[in-house]
MARKOL-15082 format. One record per residue (C-alpha): residue number from 1; residue in one letter; chain; x, y, z. Coordinates in steps of 0.2 Angstrom, whole numbers, plus 5000, padded with zeros to 4 digits. Layout:
N
REC,NUM,A,A,X,Y,Z
...
This chain:
351
REC,1,M,A,5579,5562,5474
REC,2,G,A,5579,5581,5474
REC,3,N,A,5579,5596,5462
REC,4,Q,A,5586,5585,5448
REC,5,T,A,5570,5575,5449
REC,6,F,A,5560,5590,5442
REC,7,Q,A,5565,5599,5426
REC,8,T,A,5559,5618,5424
REC,9,L,A,5552,5622,5408
REC,10,K,A,5547,5638,5399
REC,11,R,A,5535,5648,5410
REC,12,L,A,5517,5649,5406
REC,13,P,A,5511,5665,5397
REC,14,I,A,5500,5669,5412
REC,15,P,A,5499,5664,5431
REC,16,I,A,5486,5651,5433
REC,17,S,A,5479,5639,5446
REC,18,R,A,5465,5626,5447
REC,19,S,A,5467,5623,5428
REC,20,Q,A,5461,5609,5418
REC,21,C,A,5473,5601,5405
REC,22,V,A,5470,5589,5391
REC,23,L,A,5482,5579,5380
REC,24,H,A,5481,5580,5361
REC,25,K,A,5496,5572,5352
REC,26,H,A,5511,5583,5357
REC,27,E,A,5500,5596,5364
REC,28,L,A,5495,5600,5382
REC,29,L,A,5479,5610,5380
REC,30,I,A,5477,5622,5395
REC,31,C,A,5459,5626,5397
REC,32,G,A,5457,5641,5409
REC,33,G,A,5459,5641,5428
REC,34,Y,A,5452,5650,5443
REC,35,E,A,5445,5667,5437
REC,36,Q,A,5456,5665,5421
REC,37,R,A,5447,5662,5405
REC,38,A,A,5462,5661,5393
REC,39,C,A,5466,5644,5385
REC,40,Y,A,5483,5639,5378
REC,41,S,A,5492,5625,5369
REC,42,Y,A,5509,5620,5375
REC,43,H,A,5519,5610,5362
REC,44,T,A,5530,5597,5371
REC,45,V,A,5543,5596,5358
REC,46,K,A,5545,5615,5354
REC,47,N,A,5543,5620,5372
REC,48,E,A,5532,5634,5367
REC,49,Y,A,5515,5641,5370
REC,50,K,A,5501,5647,5358
REC,51,F,A,5485,5656,5362
REC,52,I,A,5469,5646,5358
REC,53,C,A,5454,5656,5364
REC,54,R,A,5445,5663,5379
REC,55,Y,A,5430,5656,5388
REC,56,P,A,5415,5668,5385
REC,57,S,A,5415,5684,5396
REC,58,D,A,5400,5678,5406
REC,59,I,A,5408,5662,5412
REC,60,K,A,5416,5662,5429
REC,61,L,A,5428,5647,5431
REC,62,N,A,5430,5640,5449
REC,63,G,A,5436,5622,5450
REC,64,H,A,5428,5617,5433
REC,65,C,A,5431,5601,5423
REC,66,V,A,5436,5598,5405
REC,67,V,A,5436,5580,5397
REC,68,K,A,5440,5574,5380
REC,69,L,A,5424,5566,5372
REC,70,V,A,5427,5549,5364
REC,71,N,A,5420,5544,5347
REC,72,K,A,5424,5532,5333
REC,73,N,A,5435,5545,5325
REC,74,N,A,5445,5549,5341
REC,75,N,A,5460,5539,5336
REC,76,K,A,5478,5544,5338
REC,77,D,A,5480,5550,5320
REC,78,N,A,5464,5561,5320
REC,79,N,A,5468,5580,5319
REC,80,E,A,5451,5585,5327
REC,81,I,A,5445,5582,5345
REC,82,T,A,5430,5588,5355
REC,83,L,A,5432,5595,5372
REC,84,L,A,5418,5596,5385
REC,85,S,A,5419,5609,5399
REC,86,F,A,5407,5611,5414
REC,87,G,A,5406,5618,5431
REC,88,S,A,5397,5630,5443
REC,89,S,A,5400,5643,5456
REC,90,S,A,5395,5640,5475
REC,91,F,A,5379,5632,5479
REC,92,G,A,5377,5627,5460
REC,93,E,A,5374,5644,5453
REC,94,N,A,5381,5650,5437
REC,95,K,A,5383,5633,5429
REC,96,H,A,5391,5632,5412
REC,97,T,A,5392,5618,5399
REC,98,L,A,5402,5621,5383
REC,99,V,A,5411,5611,5370
REC,100,M,A,5426,5615,5359
REC,101,K,A,5430,5607,5342
REC,102,Y,A,5449,5608,5342
REC,103,V,A,5461,5608,5328
REC,104,S,A,5479,5611,5332
REC,105,V,A,5484,5629,5332
REC,106,W,A,5501,5623,5327
REC,107,S,A,5495,5616,5310
REC,108,N,A,5493,5626,5294
REC,109,I,A,5474,5622,5293
REC,110,S,A,5470,5631,5309
REC,111,N,A,5475,5647,5301
REC,112,K,A,5462,5645,5287
REC,113,S,A,5448,5654,5296
REC,114,N,A,5435,5652,5282
REC,115,I,A,5437,5633,5284
REC,116,L,A,5437,5632,5303
REC,117,K,A,5427,5647,5309
REC,118,N,A,5417,5636,5322
REC,119,Y,A,5433,5628,5328
REC,120,N,A,5445,5632,5343
REC,121,Q,A,5431,5642,5353
REC,122,W,A,5420,5637,5367
REC,123,I,A,5401,5636,5361
REC,124,P,A,5386,5630,5370
REC,125,F,A,5383,5611,5372
REC,126,T,A,5367,5607,5362
REC,127,D,A,5356,5592,5359
REC,128,N,A,5352,5585,5342
REC,129,Q,A,5339,5599,5340
REC,130,N,A,5352,5612,5344
REC,131,H,A,5344,5616,5361
REC,132,P,A,5357,5621,5374
REC,133,I,A,5360,5608,5387
REC,134,I,A,5367,5612,5405
REC,135,I,A,5374,5598,5414
REC,136,G,A,5369,5598,5433
REC,137,R,A,5354,5599,5443
REC,138,D,A,5348,5615,5453
REC,139,G,A,5358,5615,5469
REC,140,D,A,5372,5603,5463
REC,141,S,A,5388,5612,5467
REC,142,Y,A,5402,5608,5454
REC,143,I,A,5416,5618,5462
REC,144,G,A,5431,5605,5461
REC,145,V,A,5420,5593,5451
REC,146,R,A,5429,5578,5443
REC,147,A,A,5423,5567,5429
REC,148,V,A,5428,5552,5417
REC,149,I,A,5421,5545,5401
REC,150,G,A,5415,5527,5400
REC,151,G,A,5401,5515,5395
REC,152,S,A,5400,5502,5382
REC,153,N,A,5400,5515,5368
REC,154,N,A,5410,5528,5378
REC,155,H,A,5394,5538,5379
REC,156,L,A,5392,5540,5398
REC,157,L,A,5399,5554,5408
REC,158,F,A,5403,5549,5427
REC,159,I,A,5403,5564,5438
REC,160,T,A,5408,5565,5456
REC,161,Y,A,5405,5581,5466
REC,162,W,A,5402,5590,5482
REC,163,K,A,5396,5585,5494
REC,164,N,A,5397,5566,5492
REC,165,D,A,5388,5562,5475
REC,166,I,A,5390,5553,5459
REC,167,S,A,5380,5555,5444
REC,168,V,A,5379,5547,5427
REC,169,F,A,5375,5558,5412
REC,170,D,A,5371,5550,5395
REC,171,L,A,5379,5560,5381
REC,172,N,A,5368,5552,5368
REC,173,T,A,5351,5556,5376
REC,174,F,A,5358,5572,5385
REC,175,Q,A,5350,5566,5401
REC,176,F,A,5355,5560,5418
REC,177,I,A,5352,5541,5420
REC,178,K,A,5358,5539,5438
REC,179,H,A,5361,5548,5454
REC,180,N,A,5369,5540,5469
REC,181,T,A,5377,5545,5486
REC,182,L,A,5395,5540,5489
REC,183,P,A,5398,5530,5505
REC,184,T,A,5409,5543,5514
REC,185,N,A,5407,5557,5526
REC,186,T,A,5421,5567,5517
REC,187,S,A,5416,5582,5507
REC,188,I,A,5421,5577,5489
REC,189,F,A,5429,5591,5479
REC,190,Y,A,5446,5594,5471
REC,191,H,A,5449,5575,5472
REC,192,C,A,5456,5561,5463
REC,193,F,A,5444,5552,5451
REC,194,V,A,5451,5540,5438
REC,195,S,A,5446,5526,5428
REC,196,N,A,5455,5509,5431
REC,197,L,A,5465,5508,5415
REC,198,E,A,5474,5493,5408
REC,199,N,A,5490,5497,5398
REC,200,R,A,5483,5513,5391
REC,201,Q,A,5482,5531,5397
REC,202,G,A,5468,5544,5397
REC,203,Q,A,5451,5546,5404
REC,204,E,A,5442,5532,5394
REC,205,M,A,5439,5519,5407
REC,206,M,A,5442,5501,5407
REC,207,K,A,5427,5489,5404
REC,208,T,A,5429,5473,5415
REC,209,N,A,5416,5466,5403
REC,210,K,A,5404,5474,5390
REC,211,Q,A,5393,5481,5404
REC,212,N,A,5404,5485,5419
REC,213,C,A,5416,5499,5421
REC,214,Q,A,5428,5502,5436
REC,215,M,A,5434,5519,5444
REC,216,L,A,5444,5524,5459
REC,217,L,A,5441,5539,5470
REC,218,F,A,5453,5547,5483
REC,219,C,A,5449,5562,5494
REC,220,G,A,5455,5565,5511
REC,221,E,A,5453,5550,5522
REC,222,T,A,5442,5542,5508
REC,223,G,A,5447,5529,5496
REC,224,L,A,5434,5520,5485
REC,225,S,A,5434,5507,5471
REC,226,I,A,5418,5510,5461
REC,227,E,A,5410,5498,5449
REC,228,Y,A,5396,5502,5438
REC,229,D,A,5385,5489,5430
REC,230,E,A,5378,5497,5414
REC,231,D,A,5364,5484,5411
REC,232,N,A,5357,5486,5428
REC,233,N,A,5362,5504,5430
REC,234,T,A,5369,5501,5448
REC,235,F,A,5384,5505,5457
REC,236,Q,A,5395,5494,5469
REC,237,F,A,5407,5503,5481
REC,238,H,A,5422,5495,5490
REC,239,Q,A,5433,5504,5503
REC,240,L,A,5452,5506,5499
REC,241,P,A,5465,5510,5511
REC,242,V,A,5472,5528,5513
REC,243,C,A,5490,5531,5519
REC,244,D,A,5490,5540,5535
REC,245,D,A,5502,5554,5529
REC,246,I,A,5490,5559,5515
REC,247,A,A,5473,5557,5524
REC,248,P,A,5473,5576,5530
REC,249,F,A,5475,5582,5512
REC,250,K,A,5465,5585,5496
REC,251,Y,A,5466,5597,5481
REC,252,Y,A,5473,5584,5469
REC,253,A,A,5481,5586,5453
REC,254,Y,A,5483,5569,5444
REC,255,V,A,5488,5560,5428
REC,256,C,A,5485,5541,5424
REC,257,I,A,5494,5526,5416
REC,258,N,A,5490,5508,5421
REC,259,D,A,5492,5501,5438
REC,260,I,A,5500,5514,5450
REC,261,I,A,5494,5530,5458
REC,262,I,A,5507,5542,5464
REC,263,F,A,5502,5555,5477
REC,264,L,A,5514,5570,5477
REC,265,V,A,5513,5579,5493
REC,266,D,A,5518,5597,5494
REC,267,A,A,5509,5603,5509
REC,268,I,A,5509,5621,5513
REC,269,T,A,5507,5618,5532
REC,270,R,A,5521,5605,5534
REC,271,M,A,5540,5606,5533
REC,272,F,A,5543,5590,5524
REC,273,K,A,5538,5585,5506
REC,274,L,A,5533,5567,5502
REC,275,V,A,5528,5557,5487
REC,276,H,A,5517,5542,5490
REC,277,K,A,5514,5528,5478
REC,278,Y,A,5499,5516,5479
REC,279,S,A,5499,5500,5469
REC,280,I,A,5481,5495,5464
REC,281,R,A,5486,5477,5460
REC,282,E,A,5495,5475,5476
REC,283,N,A,5485,5486,5487
REC,284,K,A,5501,5493,5494
REC,285,W,A,5508,5510,5498
REC,286,V,A,5526,5516,5496
REC,287,T,A,5533,5533,5502
REC,288,F,A,5547,5543,5494
REC,289,R,A,5555,5556,5505
REC,290,N,A,5563,5573,5503
REC,291,T,A,5558,5574,5485
REC,292,L,A,5550,5591,5483
REC,293,T,A,5559,5608,5486
REC,294,N,A,5546,5622,5482
REC,295,P,A,5528,5621,5490
REC,296,L,A,5515,5621,5476
REC,297,F,A,5497,5618,5477
REC,298,N,A,5481,5620,5466
REC,299,C,A,5491,5615,5451
REC,300,V,A,5487,5602,5437
REC,301,A,A,5497,5587,5431
REC,302,I,A,5496,5578,5415
REC,303,L,A,5505,5564,5406
REC,304,S,A,5515,5566,5389
REC,305,E,A,5509,5557,5374
REC,306,E,A,5524,5545,5375
REC,307,H,A,5520,5541,5393
REC,308,D,A,5538,5546,5398
REC,309,Y,A,5535,5563,5407
REC,310,I,A,5523,5570,5419
REC,311,H,A,5520,5589,5417
REC,312,I,A,5515,5600,5432
REC,313,I,A,5507,5616,5427
REC,314,G,A,5503,5632,5437
REC,315,G,A,5497,5633,5455
REC,316,K,A,5500,5643,5470
REC,317,D,A,5516,5645,5480
REC,318,D,A,5518,5645,5499
REC,319,K,A,5513,5663,5500
REC,320,E,A,5497,5658,5490
REC,321,A,A,5502,5668,5475
REC,322,T,A,5496,5661,5458
REC,323,V,A,5512,5656,5448
REC,324,S,A,5516,5653,5430
REC,325,A,A,5527,5638,5434
REC,326,H,A,5529,5623,5422
REC,327,M,A,5539,5608,5427
REC,328,K,A,5541,5590,5421
REC,329,T,A,5547,5574,5429
REC,330,K,A,5552,5557,5421
REC,331,V,A,5539,5543,5424
REC,332,C,A,5553,5531,5426
REC,333,V,A,5559,5540,5442
REC,334,W,A,5543,5534,5451
REC,335,D,A,5541,5517,5442
REC,336,P,A,5556,5510,5432
REC,337,S,A,5545,5498,5422
REC,338,Q,A,5533,5512,5416
REC,339,L,A,5520,5499,5415
REC,340,V,A,5510,5508,5428
REC,341,M,A,5496,5519,5431
REC,342,I,A,5502,5535,5438
REC,343,C,A,5491,5548,5446
REC,344,L,A,5501,5564,5452
REC,345,F,A,5494,5574,5465
REC,346,T,A,5499,5590,5473
REC,347,L,A,5490,5591,5489
REC,348,M,A,5485,5605,5501
REC,349,K,A,5480,5601,5519
REC,350,H,A,5462,5604,5520
REC,351,K,A,5454,5611,5536
């Protein structure tokens, strides 16, 4: 493995790091980044970008989180999706919670401003009485926050954040229903937090039965399997092994499909570059050596609609300069069967 493993694509319109990216059909929606409010759509077939909008001028982005909300109409053929963005600055200050109703900027209908004047822009998240809702308690720091959607009706937002907390926010009642402490001494931020999926990709989580959902979290030396019982509103935590080579690292970028987690290590402070694969089913680690050539961290990774490519977007280089790089790598390189769950991480050694 080497340079041929990663294909360079058209450069981003702007340098960007710590971005959030959401898949919508053949589009990768790039939703801002560190101190960067611009949002773009990348078309995976055309290899082109189009501007969507900017975050409001009073919003400061620093490790925010963007998820795609799930509802009855959120099927593959639906032309409209709803995005939720939330985050904060240090010490929980300057929190934001925004939504965007998105219709493809590549479609003809998106140009009809009289029809879609409230689409493709970030607006306040509101309850049923149109009152603004801010997700997060006073003092909760959401820098590097990660979240997944789950629950029996995909109405629960599971949030993991600094220092070692997990919370459940009910998107129907607009209230927190659970706060808990993760069983770790590791500071949790810019981490891996994924749902335990079965033969499908995305942030919608697998339900082991009607009431139970499973998630996995990796950060530094911490690996956790998390199970939530919706009926009893309780968590169970189980320790997972962490490969010694990646234990000193965090700042993860990741994508998911099925049963395998792949850690792509591009450490600024080390001479070697490694890729690690963890099998959830087998509870086993595999290491690929000499795979990466250019140091890159604080990037984001996302899986294509067909589950055949992993896209790696933005980040910083070994001189800590923000870059406009965009690459992709074939899923089958890391797992020939493609019947896997893949999480791609670009990791930076933390202090």
